[in-house]
C-alpha positions in Angstrom: -35.3 17.4 -0.6 -33.3 20.0 -2.3 -33.4 23.7 -1.4 -30.9 26.3 -2.5 -30.3 27.2 1.3 -30.0 23.3 2.2 -26.6 22.0 3.5 -27.3 19.1 0.9 -26.9 21.1 -2.2 -25.1 19.0 -4.9 -24.3 18.6 -8.4 -27.4 17.8 -10.7 -29.6 18.0 -7.7 -32.6 18.8 -9.7 -32.1 16.2 -12.3 -31.6 13.5 -9.9 -34.8 14.3 -8.1 -36.8 14.1 -11.4 -36.0 10.3 -11.3 -38.4 8.3 -9.2 -37.3 5.0 -7.7 -39.5 2.0 -7.2 -40.5 1.6 -3.5 -40.3 -2.1 -3.8 -36.6 -1.7 -4.9 -35.9 0.4 -2.0 -37.7 -2.1 0.5 -35.7 -5.1 -0.7 -32.5 -3.3 -0.5 -33.4 -2.2 3.2 -34.2 -5.8 3.9 -30.8 -7.0 2.9 -29.0 -4.1 4.6 -31.0 -4.9 7.8 -29.9 -8.6 7.5 -26.4 -7.7 7.3 -26.0 -8.2 3.5 -24.3 -6.1 0.8 -26.0 -4.2 -2.0 -24.9 -2.5 -5.2 -26.7 0.7 -5.5 -26.5 4.2 -7.3 -25.0 7.1 -5.3 -24.6 10.7 -5.8 -21.3 10.1 -7.5 -20.5 6.6 -9.1 -22.3 3.4 -8.6 -21.3 2.1 -5.1 -21.1 -1.2 -2.9 -22.9 -0.7 0.4 -23.9 -2.1 3.7 -24.8 -1.0 7.1 -21.8 0.9 8.5 -22.3 -0.2 11.9 -22.1 -4.2 11.3 -18.4 -5.2 11.1 -19.4 -8.5 9.5 -21.1 -6.9 6.6 -18.1 -4.5 6.3 -15.9 -7.5 6.1 -18.0 -8.9 3.2 -17.3 -5.8 1.1 -13.4 -5.9 1.8 -13.6 -9.6 0.5 -15.8 -8.6 -2.5 -13.5 -5.9 -3.4 -10.6 -8.1 -2.7 -9.1 -5.2 -0.7 -7.2 -5.1 2.6 -9.2 -4.2 5.6 -6.6 -1.7 6.7 -7.9 0.7 3.9 -11.0 2.5 5.3 -14.0 3.1 3.3 -16.3 6.3 3.2 -19.9 6.3 4.5 -23.1 8.2 3.6 -25.5 10.1 5.8 -28.8 11.6 4.8 -28.5 14.6 7.2 -25.6 16.7 8.6 -27.3 16.8 11.8 -26.3 13.2 12.5 -22.5 13.9 12.2 -21.9 14.7 15.9 -23.0 11.0 17.0 -20.5 9.6 14.7 -17.5 11.9 14.6 -16.0 15.0 15.9 -16.8 17.9 13.6 -13.9 20.7 13.7 -14.9 24.2 13.2 -13.1 24.0 9.8 -15.5 21.1 8.8 -18.7 23.3 9.6 -17.3 25.7 7.6 -16.7 23.5 4.6 -20.3 22.2 5.1 -21.7 25.7 5.3 -19.7 26.6 1.9 -21.8 23.8 0.3 -25.2 25.2 1.6 -24.2 28.7 0.2 -23.8 27.4 -3.3 -26.7 27.8 -5.7 -28.5 24.5 -6.5 -27.9 25.2 -10.1 -24.4 25.3 -10.0 -23.3 22.5 -12.4 -19.5 22.9 -11.7 -20.0 21.8 -8.1 -18.9 18.3 -7.1 -20.1 16.2 -4.1 -17.7 16.6 -1.3 -16.4 13.8 1.4 -15.0 15.1 4.6 -12.6 12.9 6.5 -13.5 13.7 10.2 -11.3 12.7 13.2 -12.3 10.6 16.4 -14.9 8.2 14.5 -17.3 6.4 17.0 -20.4 4.3 16.9 -19.2 2.5 13.5 -17.8 -0.7 12.8 -14.2 -1.0 14.0 -12.9 -2.5 10.6 -14.5 0.4 8.8 -12.3 3.2 10.8 -8.8 4.2 9.6 -5.8 3.5 11.7 -5.7 7.3 13.0 -9.4 7.0 14.1 -10.7 9.0 11.2 -13.6 8.2 8.9 -14.8 9.8 5.3 -18.5 10.9 5.4 -20.5 12.5 2.8 -24.1 14.0 3.0 -25.8 12.5 0.1 -28.6 14.2 -1.8 -29.2 11.5 -4.4 -32.7 10.4 -3.7 -32.2 6.5 -3.5 -29.2 6.6 -1.4 -30.7 9.3 0.8 -33.9 7.1 1.3 -31.8 4.2 2.2 -29.8 6.2 5.1 -33.0 7.9 6.2 -34.9 4.6 6.5 -32.0 2.3 7.8 -31.2 4.9 10.4 -27.6 4.0 10.1 -24.7 5.4 7.9 -24.4 3.5 4.7 -21.0 2.2 3.6 -20.2 3.6 0.0 -17.3 2.3 -1.9 -16.9 2.1 -5.8 -18.4 -0.8 -7.4 -15.3 -2.3 -8.7 -12.6 -4.7 -7.7 -9.8 -3.0 -5.9 -7.4 -1.7 -8.5 -9.6 -1.9 -11.4 -11.3 0.8 -13.2 -14.1 2.7 -11.6 -17.6 1.9 -13.0 -19.0 5.1 -14.2 -22.3 3.6 -15.3 -24.3 0.3 -14.3 -23.1 -1.5 -17.5 -19.6 -1.1 -16.6 -19.9 -2.9 -13.3 -17.8 -6.2 -13.4 -19.7 -9.6 -13.1 -17.7 -10.6 -10.2 -19.2 -7.5 -8.5 -22.7 -7.9 -9.2 -22.7 -11.8 -8.6 -20.9 -11.0 -5.2 -23.5 -8.8 -3.9 -26.6 -10.1 -1.9 -28.9 -7.4 -3.9 -28.4 -5.2 -7.1 -30.7 -2.2 -7.1 -32.7 -1.4 -10.1 -33.0 2.5 -9.7 -30.9 4.3 -12.4 -29.4 1.3 -14.0 -30.1 2.8 -17.4 -28.9 6.3 -16.3 -26.1 7.7 -18.7 -25.6 11.0 -16.7 -21.9 11.6 -16.1 -20.8 11.4 -12.6 -17.4 11.7 -10.9 -15.9 10.7 -7.7 -16.2 13.3 -4.8 -13.9 15.8 -3.9 -12.0 14.5 -0.6 -10.9 16.8 2.3 -9.3 15.6 5.6 -10.0 18.0 8.6 -8.0 17.5 11.8 -9.0 18.2 15.4 -6.9 21.3 15.2 -8.9 22.7 12.3 -5.8 21.9 9.9 -7.1 20.4 6.6 -5.6 19.1 3.2 -7.4 18.1 -0.2 -6.8 14.4 -0.7 -8.7 14.5 -3.9 -9.9 17.4 -6.0 
């Protein structure tokens, strides 16, 4: 749900929530995720490849599908900022960044989704966490990915739906056949959506509250 006072305020919030996903589509994606599978699905940014972020074998499947070294961590989605404390340390600087998002009007079209890299990750697949113990997490406001996280009751891996080093697929029709064929399920929601979406801003926050912008 999008509210002006919500911590989940995000770009195109109102437009995304006008779309309605098929419950059967959602349930099939959840069935695959719960059984350790990999899905291709729409997110609040670009199309993504996802799995249960607590399942190391499923995470390994994504690295193999993307032909990517498992030393490069992948970010995850959560549906609710209240769940962050269970998975990461949340420094005061990160709380301030999250608060800044919540203070933005819901109709601010210039805003971008924000991924924060938090220190001291825990309760996640070990092969998902960076060597320094950090993990990138974004609170998604897009209805389908939000529902997936909420009903899975676990974080959801979100990495761009492309082979590593290849161009990012901005729309469904740009996703490579190798990615679509390698997934256990390809979601139907928003396949025809041509609304422009960009990768999120990424900010890394340390335990001492220092931070740096990784991607603007």
